[in-house]
N, C-alpha and C positions, 0 to 999 in steps of 0.2 A: 234351075232357071225359072221355073214357075213362080217362086217366091220373089224373085228379082223384079218381075213385072206385075206382081199382085197388087191390086188396088181395092177391090171389094169382093166379098163373098156373101151370098144370100142362100141360106139353107133351111129346109124344113125337115123335121124328123119326129118320130114317136119315141118316147122313153118310158120304160116300165121300171118302177121303183118298188122296193119292199120296205115298208115302214111299220114297225110294230107287228110284224107277221102278216100285214095286209099288203096286197099288190095294188099299185095305182098306175094308171097310164096317163102320161102327160103328152099333149101335142105342143111342139115347140117350133118357133120360127126365129132364126137368128140372122141379123144383118150387120155386117162389119165393114167399116170403111177404115182402111189402114192409113196411118199407124195407130190411131188412138180413139176411134169412135165405134160404139156397138149399141145395138138395140135388140133385146131379147123379149119375145112374147111367149108366155106359157099359158096354155089352156088346160084346166083340170076340173072335172065335175061341174061344168058350166060356168066356172069362174075364170077370170083372166088376170094375169099379173105381168107387169112389164118392168124391165130393168134397162135404164139408159145410162151409158157412159160416154162422156165427151171430154177428152183430155184427162185431167186429174180430178174431174168432178163426176159424180154419179148419183142416181136416185132410183129407188125401187118403189113402184106403185102397186100396192096390193089391196084390192077392194076399196079404192079411194084413199087408203092410208099411205102416205108417202114417207119413206125413210131414206136418209142420206147414206151413201156408200163411201166409206173412208178411202183416203188416198192409198193407204197400205193395202186394203182389200183389192183395189184396182190394180196396183202393181203386182200383187200376188197372183191375181187372175191372169195376167199376161205371161207369167213365168211358164216356160216350157212350150209355149205356143211356137210352132215351127217358123212362123213369120218372124217372131221376136228373136228366136235363136239365130236365124239367118242374118237379119239386119243389125242385131246388137251383139254380135259374137264376142266383142271385147268385154262385155259385162258378164259373160259366162265362163265357167271353168268346165272343161271337158276332159274326162279321164277314161281311157280304154281299160276295162277291167280284165276281160278274158273272152274267149270264144266258148259258147255253150251250145249243146245240142238238145233240142226238145222235140220229141216225136219224130225223130229222123231228120229234122230241119236244123241247120246250123245258123247261129246268130252271133253277131258282135254285141257284147254287153258293154254299154257306155254309161258312165256316171256323169250326171249333169248337175251343176250347182250354180246358184246365183243368190248371193246374200245368204239368208237363212233357208232358202228353198232348195230342194234337191229332188231328183227323180232318176230312175234307171230306165234306159232305153234298150230294148232288144231289137236290133236291126237285122232283118233277114239278109243274109250274105248274098243270096241269089238275086233278090229284087231291089234291095235297098230300102224297103218299106219298114217303118217302125210298127211292128206288129204287136208288141207287148210293152207296157209301161208299168213301173212300180213307183208309188209315191205315198206320202202320208196325207190323209184328209182330216181336216178339223171340222168338217161340216156333217151334221147329223143327216141321216141316221147312221151312216157308216163312218165312225171316227176311228182312225188308225191306218194301218197299212192297206192300201188298195192296189189290186193288180188288175189291169185292164187289157183284155185280149181283143184286138181289132182284126177284121177280116172283110172279104168281099170288096177289095179295093178297085176303084175306078179312077183312071187318069183323066182329069179335066183341066185343060189349059196348062198342061205340064205339071199339075199337082196331083198327088195320090190321095184320094179321099176314101176312108173306110166307110162302107155303107152298113156295116154291122159292127157292134162292139158289145162286150160283156165285161162288167166290173165285178170282181170278187172281193169279199171282205170276210176274213176268218173262215175261208173255205166255202162260203155260200155266195150265191149271186145276189148282189145288192142293187144292181140296176143293169138294164140292157137297152141298147139303142138301135133303131132301124132308120136309116136315112131314106127320105122320100124324094128329095130333089136338092140339087146344088147348082147355083149359077155364079159364075166367076166374072169379075170385071164388068158388071152391069152398072148402069147409071143409078145413083141413089141420091135423092135430094137431101139437103142439110136439115130440113124441118123435122125429120125423124129423130134427130139427135138433140133437139132442143130440150133443155132441162127446165121444167116449170115447177116452181116451189108452191 
């Protein structure tokens, strides 16, 4: 129900990443206006980077250097988003694989595919939350199979948000996320999503 009425999400969170054996902490603020607008600001070591997507156009601004984001990258980025899966079900293939038990908890394992993209969802049978996902990443530093474990869920406007998550790559933690705040269906002006070349 929450995704049926969803219009905007603004969230802020900290992400810790491991690159070349070094840990980096990034402060991130994400603003999304559905179905096709997003603004992401990343703060790291005193620098700021922004990514703006408006429809099928996007641009990344890194230290004054602007780089376009391809339409394919934009489409790939929307894949597996729960809003996208809810509103564009006809574009997805869903296949129930089996029931699995992990640490005494039972999950429905569901395979999701759209075009070339796929992921596996582990859905907690008791709560209905997607607690574990498996997918392939093409983004450094963790290229290959990624397993993400989400926890500390909070229900906001009918939507379950994980306030903690840990992503594993080759058995090691590649990144972890801690949510600081989430606001749903707040007013967001169009100026935030202007793409200036």
